[in-house]
Structure formats: C-alpha cells, structure tokens
C-alpha atoms as one frame of an Amber mdcrd trajectory, in Angstrom:
protein
 -45.746 -10.952 -27.296 -46.067 -14.338 -25.074 -46.662 -16.362 -27.443 -43.380
 -15.302 -29.819 -41.317 -16.036 -27.201 -42.466 -19.599 -27.842 -41.407 -19.231
 -31.851 -37.696 -20.009 -31.402 -37.735 -22.941 -29.107 -40.632 -24.668 -30.970
 -38.578 -23.965 -34.459 -35.140 -25.085 -32.873 -37.158 -28.389 -31.947 -39.205
 -28.655 -35.072 -36.093 -27.979 -37.445 -34.442 -31.162 -34.739 -36.759 -33.516
 -35.600 -37.551 -32.846 -38.934 -33.566 -33.925 -39.771 -33.199 -36.005 -37.718
 -36.500 -38.257 -38.794 -34.814 -38.772 -42.610 -34.469 -42.462 -42.114 -31.361
 -42.225 -44.467 -30.798 -46.044 -43.946 -34.134 -47.234 -44.989 -33.902 -45.092
 -48.054 -29.998 -45.912 -49.203 -30.645 -49.434 -49.170 -34.252 -49.121 -51.078
 -32.657 -47.213 -54.002 -29.378 -49.560 -54.199 -31.782 -52.047 -54.681 -30.260
 -54.123 -51.045 -33.931 -54.526 -50.326 -36.316 -53.148 -47.703 -33.741 -52.387
 -44.918 -37.370 -53.350 -42.330 -37.051 -56.448 -42.982 -33.592 -57.733 -43.038
 -32.460 -58.895 -39.917 -33.564 -57.100 -36.958 -35.301 -54.639 -38.846 -33.940
 -51.842 -37.319 -33.139 -48.814 -39.871 -29.242 -48.163 -38.486 -26.102 -48.980
 -39.701 -25.214 -51.816 -38.038 -28.846 -53.435 -39.692 -27.492 -51.776 -43.261
 -24.594 -53.761 -42.604 -26.268 -56.833 -42.811 -26.983 -56.501 -46.526 -23.271
 -57.439 -47.432 -22.867 -53.331 -48.759 -20.253 -51.829 -46.055 -20.269 -49.790
 -47.960 -23.813 -48.815 -47.070 -23.216 -49.200 -43.487 -20.651 -46.651 -43.791
 -22.762 -44.013 -45.603 -25.713 -44.094 -43.037 -23.337 -43.620 -39.724 -22.270
 -40.905 -41.288 -25.494 -39.807 -42.739 -27.265 -40.594 -39.241 -24.514 -38.677
 -37.239 -24.583 -35.984 -39.840 -28.317 -34.802 -39.198 -27.477 -34.446 -35.895
 -25.168 -32.308 -36.215 -26.235 -29.864 -38.897 -29.508 -29.517 -36.845 -27.224
 -28.351 -33.931 -25.116 -26.476 -35.111 -27.612 -24.448 -37.648 -29.533 -23.431
 -34.344 -27.090 -22.730 -32.447 -25.941 -19.677 -35.754 -29.354 -18.771 -34.894
 -29.198 -18.684 -31.286 -26.885 -20.842 -28.612 -29.541 -21.207 -26.395 -31.722
 -23.190 -29.508 -28.876 -25.592 -29.756 -29.709 -28.025 -27.153 -33.794 -28.213
 -28.160 -32.488 -28.804 -31.571 -30.029 -31.976 -30.493 -33.436 -33.090 -28.455
 -35.451 -32.796 -31.317 -32.752 -34.769 -33.797 -32.201 -37.471 -31.427 -36.299
 -38.056 -30.761 -37.172 -37.772 -35.072 -34.378 -40.624 -35.230 -35.736 -42.600
 -33.147 -39.468 -41.986 -33.456 -39.946 -40.920 -36.347 -42.988 -40.289 -37.744
 -42.776 -41.285 -41.214 -42.251 -44.995 -40.112 -44.449 -44.849 -37.610 -42.134
 -43.792 -34.522 -40.501 -46.786 -35.487 -36.456 -45.253 -35.972 -33.113 -46.195
 -34.803 -31.969 -46.694 -32.047 -29.786 -43.544 -32.029 -26.430 -44.012 -31.155
 -24.997 -42.552 -34.720 -27.257 -39.498 -34.265 -25.844 -39.234 -30.455 -22.504
 -38.887 -32.026 -23.463 -36.633 -34.138 -24.792 -34.821 -31.227 -22.000 -35.196
 -29.441 -19.795 -34.203 -32.412 -21.730 -30.532 -32.488 -21.508 -29.969 -29.160
 -17.541 -30.677 -29.490 -17.649 -27.686 -32.199 -19.371 -25.450 -29.986 -17.589
 -25.799 -26.724 -14.047 -25.821 -28.120 -13.680 -29.186 -26.739 -13.056 -32.309
 -28.558 -14.010 -34.847 -25.680 -17.368 -35.358 -26.340 -17.062 -36.685 -29.821
 -13.771 -38.255 -28.893 -14.013 -40.201 -25.748 -17.928 -41.064 -27.313 -16.405
 -42.881 -30.484 -13.611 -44.338 -28.529 -15.705 -46.240 -26.554 -17.615 -47.011
 -28.962 -15.370 -48.602 -31.268 -12.893 -49.294 -28.941 -15.712 -51.856 -26.995
 -17.000 -53.209 -30.678 -13.391 -54.098 -31.427 -13.046 -56.357 -28.478 -16.705
 -57.679 -28.594 -17.762 -57.368 -31.872 -21.115 -56.576 -30.637 -22.348 -53.614
 -31.500 -25.061 -52.808 -28.929 -22.570 -53.137 -26.045 -20.185 -50.193 -27.655
 -23.172 -47.941 -28.240 -24.965 -49.000 -25.161 -21.366 -47.817 -22.892 -20.809
 -44.702 -24.790 -23.731 -43.194 -24.297 -23.151 -43.786 -20.618 -20.122 -42.007
 -20.834 -21.728 -39.307 -22.163 -23.078 -38.018 -19.371 -19.816 -39.140 -17.374
 -17.594 -36.876 -19.982 -19.907 -33.802 -19.718 -20.265 -33.589 -15.700 -16.146
 -34.549 -15.662 -16.036 -30.782 -18.132 -18.138 -28.835 -15.866 -20.805 -28.476
 -18.166 -24.057 -29.729 -16.452 -26.131 -28.245 -18.880 -24.783 -30.931 -21.176
 -25.001 -33.792 -18.297 -29.044 -33.284 -18.605 -29.205 -33.604 -21.872 -26.847
 -36.760 -22.732 -28.280 -38.194 -19.864 -32.053 -38.088 -20.741 -30.410 -39.040
 -24.589 -28.481 -41.832 -22.421 -31.594 -43.353 -21.156 -33.463 -43.255 -24.365
 -30.648 -45.475 -25.953 -30.982 -47.600 -23.322 -34.484 -48.265 -23.509 -33.983
 -49.155 -27.046 -31.048 -51.466 -26.527 -33.978 -53.418 -24.057 -33.854 -56.330
 -26.645 -30.464 -56.557 -26.849 -29.809 -55.991 -23.044 -31.896 -59.141 -22.972
 -30.114 -61.207 -25.131 -26.777 -60.573 -23.362 -28.325 -61.606 -20.523 -29.145
 -64.879 -22.449 -25.522 -64.918 -24.027 -27.521 -64.704 -27.318 -26.555 -61.822
 -28.801 -25.435 -61.978 -31.841 -21.775 -60.560 -33.134 -21.159 -58.328 -36.231
 -20.240 -60.346 -39.104 -22.554 -63.023 -38.131 -26.263 -63.031 -38.585
C-alpha cells in the first residue's frame, strides 16, 4: 500500500522529465539541414544558439517548443492531481537542462522555465508569473542585447513574484530552478565580468 502512494508522484516527475528532455533545438536544426547544433556557436541546444545558424524562424520555433514542453508537462500532471504540478515542473526543467539522451548536457533552462511560469499562471489564474518573467527577459534583452542577462534576471525575479503573490510553495520551486539557471550560466557570468559576453546578432 505504501508503495502505491509513490506511483503518482513518480509518474509526474518522470512525465515531466521525458517531455523536458526532448532536445527540440537539436532536432529542428538537424531536420532542416542547419547542422549539429552542438558544433555551432556555444554548443548549447537552446534558442539563442539556434539563432546563430542565421535562421530566426528556427530559433523562434525552438523557443516556443522549449516553452511548450514545460507548460504541457505541468498542465497534464495537474489535470491528474493538482499536487503533482510542482513535481512535473521539476521534472521538465531537469529534463531540459540534464537530458539523459545527450549525456546530461542540455540547455540553460530559461525558455522551459518561462513555460513552467505560464502553466502556473493558467493554474492559479494569475497572469503575473508569465508576464513578469517575459517582460524582464525580453526587456533586458532589448536594452542590453545580451541574452544571458535577460534570462538570469527573469529567473531571479520569478520567486520574488511568487512571494509577492503569497504563493510560498512556488517561491521554493522557482528559487530552486533559478539557482540552477544561474549555475548553468556560470560561464556567461564570467564573460560578463570580463566584458567579453557576446551580444545577440554577433558571434
């Protein structure tokens, strides 16, 4: 009986991981003849690196799909049991950042985190999770032309938004995911401090 208690949560975590681990950037660049994304630019599988192929539509598609897998994972799990939503969110994020299929070398998690924020905006009826994230991310990219600055700032703002809205369960979730985003951006942080971080539109 005790074992059955863990089946639902484990399934939600696994569902999230499997959806999150789909490397859309890598798949899209291969099927469109843009080459192996891991051999381009930073080698990252996210939308920013896809943009370095010169195909903006491909980068936009990667962004939407990486967002979508976070949103879909959370909403599917929540439709089964609302308590499973956070587990699915963790699974989807970890799947994107550390996909087993790519020897745990995945993306940096920003787009998938936005998708997760969108899912919780839908579930809670509060647009602010996704809206604040998107505004900070896109706003700072527009001002600085540096993708990493916008992504890290948006991730940091997300747990603050949850705290302001009184959702301290989501504060813990978003804080943990934001810390992973910062960890995945550690090389970017070093380049920012050295003044060598590339701007969007440049190599």
